[in-house]
KOLTORMAR-785403 format. One record per residue (C-alpha): residue in one letter; x, y, z; residue number from 0. Coordinates in Angstrom, 2 decimals. Layout:
BEGIN
<"a", <X, Y, Z>, NUM>
...
END
This chain:
BEGIN
<"m", <-2.92, 3.54, -42.59>, 0>
<"g", <-1.59, 4.59, -38.99>, 1>
<"i", <2.03, 3.41, -37.38>, 2>
<"t", <0.67, 0.64, -35.61>, 3>
<"g", <-0.76, -0.77, -38.94>, 4>
<"q", <2.37, -0.34, -40.82>, 5>
<"i", <4.33, -2.10, -37.97>, 6>
<"a", <1.97, -4.99, -37.78>, 7>
<"g", <2.23, -5.08, -41.78>, 8>
<"f", <5.87, -5.54, -41.42>, 9>
<"v", <5.74, -7.98, -38.75>, 10>
<"v", <3.32, -10.42, -40.98>, 11>
<"i", <5.98, -9.73, -44.12>, 12>
<"a", <9.00, -10.61, -42.12>, 13>
<"a", <7.30, -13.64, -40.54>, 14>
<"m", <6.06, -15.16, -43.99>, 15>
<"a", <9.49, -14.52, -45.33>, 16>
<"a", <11.11, -16.45, -42.37>, 17>
<"l", <8.54, -19.07, -43.32>, 18>
<"v", <9.39, -19.40, -47.01>, 19>
<"m", <12.94, -19.49, -46.07>, 20>
<"a", <12.29, -22.61, -43.46>, 21>
<"r", <10.43, -24.62, -45.59>, 22>
<"a", <12.97, -24.05, -48.31>, 23>
<"a", <15.30, -25.40, -45.93>, 24>
<"l", <13.30, -28.62, -44.79>, 25>
<"r", <12.54, -28.84, -48.71>, 26>
<"a", <16.23, -29.20, -49.57>, 27>
<"r", <17.16, -31.53, -46.70>, 28>
<"h", <14.12, -33.62, -47.86>, 29>
<"s", <15.23, -33.57, -51.54>, 30>
<"t", <18.40, -34.53, -50.57>, 31>
<"e", <17.27, -37.48, -48.48>, 32>
<"a", <15.30, -38.65, -51.40>, 33>
<"d", <17.86, -38.59, -53.82>, 34>
<"s", <19.76, -40.97, -51.54>, 35>
<"t", <17.43, -43.28, -50.84>, 36>
<"e", <16.86, -43.77, -54.74>, 37>
<"r", <20.46, -44.31, -55.48>, 38>
<"a", <20.28, -46.91, -52.73>, 39>
<"m", <17.28, -48.67, -53.93>, 40>
<"r", <19.06, -48.95, -57.68>, 41>
<"v", <22.30, -50.72, -55.65>, 42>
<"y", <20.03, -53.31, -54.30>, 43>
<"r", <17.88, -53.78, -57.54>, 44>
<"d", <21.30, -54.36, -59.25>, 45>
<"q", <22.40, -56.70, -56.49>, 46>
<"l", <19.21, -59.10, -57.24>, 47>
<"k", <19.92, -58.86, -60.80>, 48>
<"e", <23.62, -60.20, -60.27>, 49>
<"i", <22.16, -63.03, -58.34>, 50>
<"e", <20.10, -63.99, -60.83>, 51>
<"r", <23.24, -63.79, -63.63>, 52>
<"d", <25.50, -65.92, -60.99>, 53>
<"l", <23.07, -68.51, -60.70>, 54>
<"a", <22.35, -69.20, -64.36>, 55>
<"r", <26.10, -69.16, -65.00>, 56>
<"g", <26.20, -71.85, -62.06>, 57>
<"t", <28.66, -69.67, -60.17>, 58>
<"i", <26.39, -69.87, -57.08>, 59>
<"s", <24.01, -72.85, -55.62>, 60>
<"e", <20.20, -72.20, -55.60>, 61>
<"s", <20.43, -72.27, -51.83>, 62>
<"e", <23.29, -69.94, -51.77>, 63>
<"a", <21.01, -67.74, -54.11>, 64>
<"e", <18.03, -67.58, -51.79>, 65>
<"r", <20.16, -66.41, -49.10>, 66>
<"l", <21.30, -63.72, -50.95>, 67>
<"r", <18.24, -62.76, -52.29>, 68>
<"l", <16.66, -62.50, -48.69>, 69>
<"e", <19.55, -60.49, -47.31>, 70>
<"v", <18.86, -58.02, -50.27>, 71>
<"s", <15.17, -57.99, -49.74>, 72>
<"r", <15.76, -57.43, -45.73>, 73>
<"r", <17.91, -54.33, -46.75>, 74>
<"i", <15.24, -53.01, -49.12>, 75>
<"l", <12.72, -53.19, -46.37>, 76>
<"d", <14.66, -51.64, -44.01>, 77>
<"l", <15.41, -48.37, -46.53>, 78>
<"d", <11.88, -48.46, -47.20>, 79>
<"r", <10.75, -48.17, -43.42>, 80>
<"q", <13.32, -45.55, -42.84>, 81>
<"q", <11.96, -43.63, -45.57>, 82>
<"g", <8.53, -43.74, -44.17>, 83>
<"l", <9.54, -42.29, -40.96>, 84>
<"r", <10.82, -39.30, -43.08>, 85>
<"a", <7.96, -38.83, -45.40>, 86>
<"p", <6.85, -35.40, -46.36>, 87>
<"g", <4.40, -33.88, -43.58>, 88>
<"r", <6.16, -35.18, -40.47>, 89>
<"l", <8.59, -32.91, -38.23>, 90>
<"a", <11.82, -32.24, -38.96>, 91>
<"p", <14.08, -33.69, -36.02>, 92>
<"k", <13.90, -31.47, -33.06>, 93>
<"p", <17.71, -29.99, -33.40>, 94>
<"a", <16.54, -28.88, -36.97>, 95>
<"r", <13.27, -27.44, -35.60>, 96>
<"t", <15.20, -25.45, -32.91>, 97>
<"v", <17.72, -24.08, -35.58>, 98>
<"l", <15.09, -22.91, -37.76>, 99>
<"l", <12.95, -21.30, -34.94>, 100>
<"g", <15.81, -19.56, -34.09>, 101>
<"l", <16.33, -18.38, -37.50>, 102>
<"m", <13.33, -17.21, -38.00>, 103>
<"g", <13.28, -15.18, -34.83>, 104>
<"l", <16.57, -13.47, -36.01>, 105>
<"v", <15.04, -12.68, -39.04>, 106>
<"l", <12.14, -10.92, -37.33>, 107>
<"l", <14.20, -9.24, -34.68>, 108>
<"g", <16.99, -7.94, -37.34>, 109>
<"g", <14.55, -6.70, -39.77>, 110>
<"a", <12.75, -4.77, -37.37>, 111>
<"g", <15.61, -3.75, -35.46>, 112>
<"l", <17.04, -2.17, -38.90>, 113>
<"y", <13.42, -0.82, -40.09>, 114>
<"f", <13.81, 1.27, -37.02>, 115>
<"v", <17.36, 2.37, -37.40>, 116>
<"a", <17.30, 3.23, -41.42>, 117>
<"g", <13.39, 3.42, -42.03>, 118>
<"a", <10.41, 6.00, -41.05>, 119>
<"p", <7.86, 4.36, -39.19>, 120>
<"g", <4.71, 6.31, -39.91>, 121>
<"y", <5.60, 7.39, -43.53>, 122>
<"g", <4.27, 5.68, -46.48>, 123>
<"d", <6.22, 5.04, -49.94>, 124>
<"m", <7.00, 8.77, -51.69>, 125>
<"p", <8.05, 8.42, -55.26>, 126>
<"l", <10.46, 11.34, -56.47>, 127>
<"a", <8.05, 13.03, -58.16>, 128>
<"q", <5.60, 13.25, -55.14>, 129>
<"r", <8.29, 14.40, -53.14>, 130>
<"h", <9.28, 17.29, -55.47>, 131>
<"a", <5.39, 17.92, -55.82>, 132>
<"e", <5.15, 18.30, -52.16>, 133>
<"a", <8.43, 20.33, -52.08>, 134>
<"e", <6.64, 22.49, -54.52>, 135>
<"r", <3.52, 22.92, -52.42>, 136>
<"a", <5.75, 23.87, -49.28>, 137>
<"r", <7.31, 26.60, -51.32>, 138>
<"a", <3.98, 27.91, -52.59>, 139>
<"e", <2.48, 27.73, -49.25>, 140>
<"r", <5.19, 29.52, -47.18>, 141>
<"p", <4.04, 32.05, -44.69>, 142>
<"r", <4.29, 35.85, -45.95>, 143>
<"q", <7.28, 37.93, -44.69>, 144>
<"l", <5.04, 40.10, -41.99>, 145>
<"a", <3.69, 36.75, -40.91>, 146>
<"l", <6.90, 35.38, -40.53>, 147>
<"e", <8.55, 38.15, -38.63>, 148>
<"a", <5.49, 38.67, -36.26>, 149>
<"e", <6.16, 34.60, -35.45>, 150>
<"y", <9.85, 35.36, -34.96>, 151>
<"a", <9.27, 38.41, -32.56>, 152>
<"a", <6.80, 36.55, -30.76>, 153>
<"a", <8.86, 33.29, -30.08>, 154>
<"m", <12.14, 35.08, -29.36>, 155>
<"p", <11.58, 38.62, -27.85>, 156>
<"q", <14.46, 40.68, -28.88>, 157>
<"e", <16.22, 42.74, -26.14>, 158>
<"a", <18.02, 46.02, -27.40>, 159>
<"r", <21.59, 44.96, -28.06>, 160>
<"d", <23.96, 47.04, -26.23>, 161>
<"f", <27.48, 48.31, -28.18>, 162>
<"q", <29.82, 50.58, -27.65>, 163>
<"g", <28.26, 53.94, -29.16>, 164>
<"r", <24.84, 52.79, -28.78>, 165>
<"a", <23.97, 55.78, -26.43>, 166>
<"e", <25.29, 58.37, -29.17>, 167>
<"l", <23.89, 56.62, -32.31>, 168>
<"e", <20.32, 56.76, -30.96>, 169>
<"p", <19.82, 60.11, -31.02>, 170>
<"m", <21.53, 60.94, -34.08>, 171>
<"v", <19.44, 58.10, -35.78>, 172>
<"e", <16.47, 59.80, -34.51>, 173>
<"q", <17.64, 63.21, -35.92>, 174>
<"l", <18.21, 61.62, -39.00>, 175>
<"r", <14.62, 60.14, -39.21>, 176>
<"a", <13.12, 63.71, -38.56>, 177>
<"a", <15.28, 64.98, -41.42>, 178>
<"l", <14.20, 62.55, -43.81>, 179>
<"v", <10.50, 63.30, -43.55>, 180>
<"g", <11.48, 66.47, -45.50>, 181>
<"r", <13.71, 65.11, -47.76>, 182>
<"p", <11.97, 61.60, -49.55>, 183>
<"e", <13.88, 62.07, -52.34>, 184>
<"d", <17.36, 61.40, -50.66>, 185>
<"a", <18.44, 58.09, -51.71>, 186>
<"t", <21.81, 58.45, -49.80>, 187>
<"g", <20.12, 59.50, -46.32>, 188>
<"f", <17.67, 56.40, -46.69>, 189>
<"s", <20.62, 54.19, -47.34>, 190>
<"l", <22.27, 55.81, -44.33>, 191>
<"l", <19.16, 55.13, -42.04>, 192>
<"a", <18.90, 51.53, -43.04>, 193>
<"q", <22.19, 50.96, -42.03>, 194>
<"n", <21.92, 52.29, -38.59>, 195>
<"e", <18.22, 51.17, -38.10>, 196>
<"a", <20.11, 47.52, -38.67>, 197>
<"r", <23.03, 48.56, -36.06>, 198>
<"l", <19.98, 49.33, -33.49>, 199>
<"g", <18.20, 45.95, -34.09>, 200>
<"n", <15.14, 48.09, -35.65>, 201>
<"l", <15.43, 45.40, -38.68>, 202>
<"r", <11.60, 46.41, -39.69>, 203>
<"a", <12.51, 50.21, -40.08>, 204>
<"a", <15.68, 49.21, -41.66>, 205>
<"i", <13.65, 47.12, -44.09>, 206>
<"e", <11.22, 49.85, -45.17>, 207>
<"a", <14.24, 52.37, -45.35>, 208>
<"q", <16.22, 50.04, -47.55>, 209>
<"e", <13.15, 49.30, -49.98>, 210>
<"h", <12.86, 53.01, -50.19>, 211>
<"v", <16.33, 53.64, -51.33>, 212>
<"i", <15.66, 50.69, -54.21>, 213>
<"a", <12.51, 52.57, -55.24>, 214>
<"l", <14.31, 55.73, -55.54>, 215>
<"r", <17.24, 54.27, -57.41>, 216>
<"g", <14.82, 52.36, -59.67>, 217>
<"d", <16.70, 50.59, -62.88>, 218>
<"q", <19.98, 51.94, -61.09>, 219>
<"a", <19.66, 50.02, -57.82>, 220>
<"s", <22.84, 47.35, -57.61>, 221>
<"g", <23.00, 43.83, -56.64>, 222>
<"d", <24.57, 44.97, -53.40>, 223>
<"d", <21.35, 47.18, -52.59>, 224>
<"y", <19.20, 44.11, -53.36>, 225>
<"a", <21.56, 41.90, -51.31>, 226>
<"f", <21.21, 44.11, -48.11>, 227>
<"l", <17.60, 44.16, -48.22>, 228>
<"l", <17.71, 40.46, -48.60>, 229>
<"d", <19.93, 39.88, -45.43>, 230>
<"l", <17.66, 42.23, -43.46>, 231>
<"m", <14.64, 40.43, -44.65>, 232>
<"v", <15.98, 36.97, -43.40>, 233>
<"l", <17.33, 38.08, -40.15>, 234>
<"a", <14.00, 39.82, -39.08>, 235>
<"a", <12.00, 36.68, -40.24>, 236>
<"g", <14.33, 34.25, -38.04>, 237>
<"g", <16.27, 32.95, -40.66>, 238>
<"m", <13.33, 31.92, -42.99>, 239>
<"v", <13.02, 32.54, -46.59>, 240>
<"s", <10.01, 34.31, -47.20>, 241>
<"p", <8.05, 34.36, -51.02>, 242>
<"e", <8.85, 38.02, -50.76>, 243>
<"a", <12.50, 37.46, -49.80>, 244>
<"e", <12.80, 34.89, -52.73>, 245>
<"r", <11.85, 37.73, -55.26>, 246>
<"v", <14.64, 40.04, -53.93>, 247>
<"i", <17.06, 36.73, -54.38>, 248>
<"e", <16.05, 37.14, -58.00>, 249>
<"q", <16.66, 40.74, -58.44>, 250>
<"v", <20.07, 40.04, -56.97>, 251>
<"l", <20.96, 36.96, -59.11>, 252>
<"r", <19.73, 39.06, -62.32>, 253>
<"r", <22.34, 41.57, -61.61>, 254>
<"d", <24.76, 39.49, -60.10>, 255>
<"a", <24.51, 35.66, -60.55>, 256>
<"t", <27.53, 35.11, -58.48>, 257>
<"n", <26.24, 37.31, -55.32>, 258>
<"g", <27.39, 35.15, -52.32>, 259>
<"v", <24.31, 36.43, -50.30>, 260>
<"a", <21.93, 35.56, -52.75>, 261>
<"l", <23.21, 32.02, -53.35>, 262>
<"y", <23.39, 31.15, -49.38>, 263>
<"y", <19.88, 32.04, -48.91>, 264>
<"t", <19.03, 30.21, -52.01>, 265>
<"g", <20.32, 27.19, -50.70>, 266>
<"r", <18.41, 27.82, -47.37>, 267>
<"m", <15.25, 28.35, -48.96>, 268>
<"y", <15.49, 25.05, -50.78>, 269>
<"a", <16.38, 23.03, -47.39>, 270>
<"q", <13.15, 24.93, -45.90>, 271>
<"t", <11.14, 23.60, -48.50>, 272>
<"g", <12.25, 19.93, -48.72>, 273>
<"r", <14.91, 20.12, -51.67>, 274>
<"p", <18.03, 19.08, -50.09>, 275>
<"d", <19.48, 18.38, -53.47>, 276>
<"m", <18.61, 21.78, -54.98>, 277>
<"t", <21.03, 23.19, -51.90>, 278>
<"f", <23.58, 21.00, -52.43>, 279>
<"r", <23.62, 22.02, -56.05>, 280>
<"v", <23.73, 25.76, -54.93>, 281>
<"w", <25.82, 25.94, -52.13>, 282>
<"r", <28.55, 23.36, -54.24>, 283>
<"r", <28.90, 26.50, -56.41>, 284>
<"l", <29.17, 28.73, -53.67>, 285>
<"h", <31.58, 27.29, -52.13>, 286>
<"d", <33.42, 27.11, -55.28>, 287>
<"i", <33.53, 30.77, -55.80>, 288>
<"s", <33.82, 32.02, -52.17>, 289>
<"a", <36.67, 33.18, -50.27>, 290>
<"g", <37.67, 31.04, -47.20>, 291>
<"d", <36.68, 33.85, -44.65>, 292>
<"a", <32.91, 34.24, -46.18>, 293>
<"p", <30.63, 34.26, -43.47>, 294>
<"w", <28.60, 31.42, -44.84>, 295>
<"m", <31.74, 29.14, -45.49>, 296>
<"p", <31.48, 27.40, -41.90>, 297>
<"e", <28.00, 26.56, -42.31>, 298>
<"i", <28.12, 25.27, -46.29>, 299>
<"r", <31.66, 23.13, -45.55>, 300>
<"q", <29.82, 21.45, -42.82>, 301>
<"a", <26.42, 20.93, -44.56>, 302>
<"l", <27.87, 20.04, -48.02>, 303>
<"p", <28.97, 16.13, -47.42>, 304>
<"e", <25.64, 15.10, -45.85>, 305>
<"l", <23.91, 16.84, -48.35>, 306>
<"a", <25.79, 14.93, -51.23>, 307>
<"r", <24.77, 11.96, -49.36>, 308>
<"i", <21.21, 12.60, -49.58>, 309>
<"s", <21.28, 13.71, -52.92>, 310>
<"g", <22.87, 10.78, -54.45>, 311>
<"e", <26.52, 11.97, -55.00>, 312>
<"p", <28.35, 9.45, -52.44>, 313>
<"r", <31.72, 10.33, -54.27>, 314>
<"y", <31.57, 14.11, -53.42>, 315>
<"q", <34.65, 14.87, -51.54>, 316>
<"l", <34.80, 18.37, -49.68>, 317>
<"p", <37.42, 20.57, -51.40>, 318>
<"p", <39.95, 22.04, -49.17>, 319>
<"r", <38.99, 25.74, -47.70>, 320>
<"p", <39.89, 28.40, -50.23>, 321>
<"a", <42.08, 31.22, -48.70>, 322>
<"p", <40.97, 33.92, -47.28>, 323>
<"a", <39.85, 37.31, -49.48>, 324>
<"g", <42.46, 39.18, -50.88>, 325>
<"a", <45.01, 36.41, -50.27>, 326>
<"a", <48.22, 36.85, -52.28>, 327>
<"a", <48.73, 34.81, -55.43>, 328>
<"p", <51.57, 32.22, -54.96>, 329>
<"s", <54.81, 33.76, -56.06>, 330>
<"d", <57.71, 32.33, -58.03>, 331>
<"i", <59.72, 32.55, -55.01>, 332>
<"d", <56.51, 30.77, -52.96>, 333>
<"l", <56.55, 28.26, -55.22>, 334>
<"d", <60.41, 27.53, -55.42>, 335>
<"a", <60.62, 27.64, -51.58>, 336>
<"a", <57.43, 25.23, -51.50>, 337>
<"q", <59.71, 22.54, -53.59>, 338>
<"e", <62.19, 22.11, -50.57>, 339>
<"m", <59.11, 21.11, -48.12>, 340>
<"t", <57.75, 17.85, -47.46>, 341>
<"p", <54.65, 16.99, -50.14>, 342>
<"e", <52.36, 17.42, -47.21>, 343>
<"d", <53.52, 21.12, -46.08>, 344>
<"r", <53.83, 21.89, -49.28>, 345>
<"a", <50.47, 21.17, -50.61>, 346>
<"e", <49.03, 22.84, -47.33>, 347>
<"m", <50.79, 26.26, -48.28>, 348>
<"i", <49.74, 26.20, -52.00>, 349>
<"e", <46.33, 24.76, -51.62>, 350>
<"g", <44.67, 28.01, -50.18>, 351>
<"m", <46.38, 30.39, -52.43>, 352>
<"v", <45.75, 28.22, -55.34>, 353>
<"a", <41.96, 28.01, -54.54>, 354>
<"s", <41.71, 31.99, -54.23>, 355>
<"l", <43.66, 32.45, -57.33>, 356>
<"s", <41.78, 30.13, -59.41>, 357>
<"a", <38.34, 31.45, -58.34>, 358>
<"r", <39.50, 35.01, -59.23>, 359>
<"l", <40.76, 34.34, -62.49>, 360>
<"g", <37.79, 32.25, -63.44>, 361>
<"n", <35.34, 34.90, -62.61>, 362>
<"e", <37.33, 38.34, -63.16>, 363>
<"g", <40.15, 37.24, -65.38>, 364>
<"g", <43.62, 38.57, -64.53>, 365>
<"s", <47.40, 38.57, -66.30>, 366>
<"a", <49.23, 36.31, -68.17>, 367>
<"e", <51.85, 36.14, -64.97>, 368>
<"e", <49.02, 35.02, -62.69>, 369>
<"w", <47.72, 32.43, -65.10>, 370>
<"a", <51.08, 31.21, -65.29>, 371>
<"q", <51.75, 31.04, -61.54>, 372>
<"l", <48.65, 28.95, -61.26>, 373>
<"i", <49.40, 26.76, -63.70>, 374>
<"r", <52.99, 26.04, -61.87>, 375>
<"a", <51.00, 25.97, -58.61>, 376>
<"l", <49.09, 23.07, -59.78>, 377>
<"a", <51.65, 21.32, -61.28>, 378>
<"v", <53.57, 21.45, -57.83>, 379>
<"l", <50.41, 19.66, -56.26>, 380>
<"e", <50.55, 17.10, -58.93>, 381>
<"r", <47.22, 17.95, -60.13>, 382>
<"d", <48.17, 17.66, -64.03>, 383>
<"e", <44.72, 17.22, -65.07>, 384>
<"q", <43.42, 20.53, -63.92>, 385>
<"a", <46.80, 22.44, -64.79>, 386>
<"v", <46.06, 21.25, -68.12>, 387>
<"d", <42.60, 22.76, -68.34>, 388>
<"i", <43.74, 25.89, -67.11>, 389>
<"l", <46.72, 25.80, -69.61>, 390>
<"n", <44.37, 25.44, -72.35>, 391>
<"e", <42.07, 28.14, -71.10>, 392>
<"a", <44.84, 30.48, -70.82>, 393>
<"r", <45.93, 29.48, -74.52>, 394>
<"m", <42.42, 30.66, -75.51>, 395>
<"v", <42.39, 33.91, -73.60>, 396>
<"f", <46.23, 35.13, -74.68>, 397>
<"a", <45.64, 33.47, -77.97>, 398>
<"a", <46.18, 37.28, -79.56>, 399>
<"r", <48.86, 38.03, -77.27>, 400>
<"a", <51.98, 36.53, -78.50>, 401>
<"a", <54.41, 37.39, -75.68>, 402>
<"d", <51.80, 36.38, -72.83>, 403>
<"l", <50.87, 33.27, -74.93>, 404>
<"a", <55.06, 32.76, -75.01>, 405>
<"l", <55.08, 32.96, -71.22>, 406>
<"i", <52.17, 30.56, -70.52>, 407>
<"n", <53.78, 27.98, -73.10>, 408>
<"r", <57.13, 28.70, -71.20>, 409>
<"v", <55.86, 27.73, -67.92>, 410>
<"a", <53.57, 24.82, -69.28>, 411>
<"e", <57.01, 23.41, -70.56>, 412>
<"e", <58.78, 24.28, -67.67>, 413>
<"a", <56.24, 22.05, -65.49>, 414>
<"g", <56.25, 19.27, -67.72>, 415>
<"l", <52.86, 19.11, -68.91>, 416>
<"r", <51.68, 17.17, -71.87>, 417>
<"t", <48.42, 18.41, -73.93>, 418>
<"g", <46.80, 17.57, -77.28>, 419>
<"m", <47.30, 21.15, -78.49>, 420>
<"d", <50.18, 22.42, -80.55>, 421>
<"a", <51.65, 25.65, -78.89>, 422>
<"p", <52.17, 28.09, -81.53>, 423>
END
């Protein structure tokens, strides 16, 4: 069905809905009037019965009774005549018709406006399973790496990027290429060639050199080796993640499940193939384990709130930006000084350091002093629930080291933390 047919169908449905509403309003009005008429008729019948009882008791004369009968009968006839004018099938009074027609128009126009703002004209219903199937099909039918590179090169012709030292670098790279012809087993030389070809903007040459490095190193190739190749491939394809690049992602994550380059491009791949919900999951994790100055941080921080909404996570709150890589952990002096600040200044000062330290301890571990610093910092930020979680984790980490465990428990006591665990 084309877009014209869909719009026509929408208008018909909206009109039918408005008609049902109008008829319901008229029916309710007629029902109310009928109830009122029936009550009046009962009153008049009771009055006729009362006239007969008064006549029998002798409280009124025959002539008086006849006069009253005629008066009540006249009222009954008037009521019946008025009910006949409002019988079903007759039009409602003009003001009522005007109001109902206005209501119908408002429903039609308002519904149409809402549909064009929040709807998707031209698109049919697509259940979740079908959307996922379409995403899988899009993922399977992506263009290959070389095709993407060719498309990008044709659409965005690249001029040689000028930078300081380029004139000296070009002849050196030329010499390195020539030298490696006779040294095909030189992994270090090819690694150097890949880096410098990339600096010169020769991405295809850089990819081939890095692939040769990985082939030479075999099982000894590191996650960073594959991550550099992945970066080159996506850049050469204009930001698109090809099937070949996806296989490189798998190699990176097999060696390092927290590699930021691989997780970032995994999220992009899902976004490009119709699975923003998966992008949200991957980038949410990437945000939690990344330093604040990671190159992908601005993009994913901007995207995460919208991705959360699309993915059915409306209560998601973007956490504060983590501290830059290498930021010092909050020391006791830092925390004591923070106690004298306003709550807002204190939170701003400590938040970044806490996020960085928490990520590092979770990923790499650390000393008991660092765990104690994190517990104190969380307590200063009044994040007691998270502080208790860290405390319990630290107790398990240092369970066999009495001195370290005593430090952890002392800091927890000073911070006023209460847990369900009995400290040894």
